[in-house]
C-alpha positions in Angstrom: -90.6 -123.5 -128.3 -87.1 -123.0 -129.7 -84.7 -120.3 -128.6 -85.5 -117.9 -131.5 -89.2 -118.0 -130.8 -88.6 -117.5 -127.1 -86.5 -114.4 -127.7 -89.2 -113.1 -130.0 -91.9 -113.5 -127.5 -89.9 -111.8 -124.8 -89.2 -108.8 -127.1 -92.9 -108.5 -127.9 -93.8 -108.5 -124.2 -91.1 -105.9 -123.4 -92.4 -103.8 -126.3 -96.0 -104.1 -125.0 -94.8 -102.9 -121.6 -93.1 -99.9 -123.0 -96.1 -99.0 -125.1 -98.4 -99.1 -122.0 -95.9 -97.2 -119.8 -96.7 -93.7 -118.8 -95.5 -90.9 -116.6 -96.8 -89.5 -113.3 -95.8 -86.1 -111.8 -95.8 -86.0 -108.0 -95.6 -83.0 -105.6 -93.8 -84.5 -102.6 -93.4 -82.9 -99.1 -89.8 -82.1 -98.5 -89.5 -84.4 -95.4 -90.4 -87.4 -97.5 -87.7 -87.1 -100.1 -85.4 -90.0 -99.0 -88.1 -92.7 -98.8 -89.9 -91.4 -101.9 -86.7 -91.8 -104.0 -86.6 -95.5 -103.1 -90.4 -96.0 -103.5 -90.3 -94.3 -107.0 -87.4 -96.5 -108.1 -89.2 -99.7 -107.0 -92.4 -98.5 -108.6 -90.7 -97.8 -111.9 -89.1 -101.2 -111.9 -92.3 -103.0 -111.2 -94.7 -101.0 -113.3 -92.7 -99.7 -116.2 -94.1 -96.2 -115.5 -91.9 -93.2 -114.9 -92.3 -91.0 -111.8 -91.2 -87.4 -111.9 -90.8 -86.1 -108.4 -90.9 -82.5 -107.3 -90.0 -81.6 -103.7 -91.0 -78.6 -101.6 -93.2 -77.2 -98.9 -96.8 -78.5 -98.6 -98.0 -74.9 -98.3 -96.5 -73.8 -101.6 -97.7 -76.9 -103.4 -101.2 -76.4 -102.1 -101.2 -72.8 -103.5 -99.7 -74.0 -106.8 -102.3 -76.8 -107.3 -105.1 -74.3 -106.6 -103.6 -72.2 -109.4 -103.6 -75.1 -111.8 -100.1 -76.6 -111.4 -99.8 -79.8 -113.5 -99.3 -82.3 -110.8 -101.0 -85.7 -110.8 -100.5 -86.7 -107.1 -99.9 -84.6 -104.0 -98.0 -86.1 -101.1 -98.5 -83.6 -98.3 -96.9 -83.3 -94.9 -100.3 -83.0 -93.3 -104.0 -84.0 -93.8 -105.5 -80.5 -94.0 -104.3 -79.5 -97.4 -105.3 -82.7 -99.3 -108.7 -82.5 -97.6 -109.1 -78.8 -98.6 -108.3 -79.8 -102.2 -111.0 -82.4 -102.1 -113.5 -79.9 -100.6 -112.5 -77.5 -103.4 -113.3 -80.0 -106.0 -109.7 -80.3 -107.1 -109.0 -83.8 -105.8 -110.7 -87.2 -105.7 -112.6 -87.8 -102.4 -112.2 -91.6 -102.7 -108.5 -91.4 -103.6 -107.0 -89.8 -100.4 -104.9 -92.0 -98.1 -102.7 -91.5 -95.1 -99.4 -92.8 -96.3 -97.3 -92.1 -93.2 -97.2 -90.5 -89.8 -94.1 -88.4 -89.2 -92.0 -87.8 -86.2 -89.5 -85.2 -85.0 -85.9 -85.2 -83.9 -83.9 -82.4 -82.4 -80.6 -82.9 -84.1 -77.1 -81.5 -84.3 -74.1 -82.7 -86.3 -72.0 -82.3 -83.1 -72.0 -85.8 -81.5 -71.9 -84.3 -78.0 -74.3 -81.4 -78.3 -77.8 -82.9 -77.9 -78.9 -85.0 -74.9 -80.6 -88.1 -76.1 -82.7 -88.1 -72.9 -84.4 -84.9 -73.8 -83.0 -82.5 -71.2 -83.0 -79.8 -73.8 -84.7 -76.7 -72.3 -81.4 -75.0 -71.4 -79.8 -76.1 -74.7 -82.6 -74.4 -76.7 -82.2 -71.2 -74.8 -78.5 -71.0 -75.7 -78.5 -72.2 -79.3 -79.5 -71.1 -82.8 -82.3 -73.5 -83.5 -83.6 -74.2 -87.0 -87.3 -75.1 -87.5 -89.5 -75.3 -90.5 -91.7 -72.3 -91.0 -94.9 -72.9 -89.0 -96.9 -70.9 -91.4 -96.0 -73.2 -94.3 -94.9 -76.5 -92.9 -96.6 -79.0 -90.5 -93.2 -80.0 -89.1 -92.8 -76.4 -88.1 -96.2 -76.4 -86.3 -95.2 -79.6 -84.5 -91.8 -78.0 -83.5 -93.5 -75.0 -82.0 -95.9 -77.3 -80.0 -92.9 -79.1 -78.6 -91.1 -75.8 -77.7 -94.2 -74.4 -76.0 -94.9 -77.6 -74.2 -91.4 -77.7 -72.8 -92.0 -74.3 -71.2 -88.9 -72.6 -72.4 -88.8 -69.2 -70.7 -85.8 -67.7 -72.5 -86.3 -65.9 -75.8 -85.2 -68.3 -78.5 -83.0 -67.7 -81.5 -85.0 -69.5 -84.1 -83.9 -69.8 -87.7 -86.9 -70.5 -90.0 -86.5 -72.7 -93.1 -89.2 -72.7 -95.8 -89.7 -76.4 -95.0 -88.1 -79.1 -92.9 -85.5 -79.9 -95.6 -84.2 -76.4 -95.4 -84.2 -76.5 -91.6 -82.0 -79.6 -91.9 -79.7 -77.8 -94.4 -79.3 -74.9 -92.0 -78.1 -77.2 -89.3 -75.9 -79.4 -91.5 -74.2 -76.3 -93.0 -73.5 -74.7 -89.6 -76.0 -71.8 -90.0 -77.8 -73.2 -87.0 -76.5 -75.1 -84.0 -79.3 -77.6 -83.9 -82.8 -78.1 -85.4 -86.1 -79.8 -85.2 -86.0 -82.0 -88.3 -87.9 -85.1 -89.5 -86.5 -88.4 -88.1 -86.4 -89.6 -91.7 -83.6 -87.1 -92.3 -81.3 -88.4 -89.6 -82.2 -92.1 -89.1 -81.4 -95.1 -91.2 -83.3 -98.2 -90.2 -83.7 -96.7 -86.7 -80.0 -95.8 -86.2 -78.7 -92.2 -86.1 -76.5 -91.6 -89.1 -74.4 -88.9 -87.5 -74.2 -86.3 -84.8 -76.5 -86.4 -81.7 -80.3 -86.3 -81.4 -83.2 -86.3 -79.1 -86.1 -88.3 -80.6 -89.0 -86.2 -79.7 -91.8 -88.2 -78.0 -94.8 -88.1 -80.2 -97.1 -87.2 -77.4 -95.5 -83.8 -77.2 -97.2 -82.7 -80.4 -100.2 -83.5 -82.5 -99.7 -86.5 -84.8 -98.1 -85.5 -88.1 -100.3 -87.6 -90.3 -99.4 -87.2 -94.0 -102.0 -87.7 -96.7 -101.6 -88.3 -100.4 -104.4 -87.4 -102.8 -105.1 -88.0 -106.5 -105.9 -84.8 -108.3 -109.0 -84.6 -110.5 -107.1 -83.9 -113.7 -105.5 -87.3 -113.3 -108.3 -89.4 -111.9 -108.3 -91.6 -115.1 -104.5 -91.6 -115.6 -103.3 -95.2 -115.0 -99.7 -94.3 -113.9 -101.1 -91.9 -111.2 -103.6 -94.4 -109.9 -100.9 -97.1 -110.0 -98.5 -95.1 -107.9 -101.2 -94.1 -105.3 -102.0 -97.9 -105.0 -98.3 -98.7 -104.8 -97.8 -96.4 -101.8 -100.0 -98.8 -99.9 -98.2 -101.9 -101.0 -95.9 -104.0 -98.7 -92.7 -103.0 -100.5 -93.5 -99.3 -100.1 -94.7 -99.5 -96.5 -91.5 -101.4 -95.6 -89.4 -98.5 -97.0 -91.6 -95.9 -95.2 -91.2 -97.8 -91.9 -87.4 -98.0 -92.3 -87.2 -94.2 -92.3 -88.8 -93.8 -88.9 -92.4 -93.1 -90.0 -95.4 -95.0 -88.7 -97.6 -96.7 -91.1 -101.2 -96.9 -90.0 -103.2 -99.1 -92.4 -106.4 -98.5 -90.4 -106.2 -94.8 -91.2 -106.1 -95.3 -95.0 -108.9 -94.6 -97.4 -110.8 -91.7 -98.5 -112.7 -91.0 -95.3 
């Protein structure tokens, strides 16, 4: 095949890819923003589809989806809400996966403030501490489990963010002294990016298993199905793991 014919074939292949490309709109729990940006970029490069990502609290997304919000996929910060959508007939029972298990860090931008060994009871009693709202966000529920388990006796000065991303913003902006945030917000390949932190042992709170689900309206939409499958691929799980999440292949599936 000569050069002209080769170029023509490549152009035809590229055109076919563009024609077959589509768009998927994804509601993503705020804690998963950093890894999802990378996953979406890799997905777009490999599939030709476009991923539109919307970030926020799982509780608000759950309410919006029940009211008909036009999302294709929902990546929650817990398992309860995706399961409730399945039970309500709004999501596909066989298209629900656990894509990550989250973990907490008590973090401050001050490199000397937080004791990495976890001697934090006194510190919590003397600080403005940001947490995600336990009524809306699973990371807030986990933070309260940790606080109660530590047996802090002093009244705490808690600053509630709508989600764990806002809790992080409160700390980074100085509106709180420290905060319970997602490890993914402060770690890069297992290394603390800045400040000081206590990596909360996972036995101090119930597992933060995060499920993704395909909504019924998009069950036959190729880009949505492709992205859900891509979340379970080796490139995606490698990204997820690098942000401090656990990936549990045995927990995947619609069960």
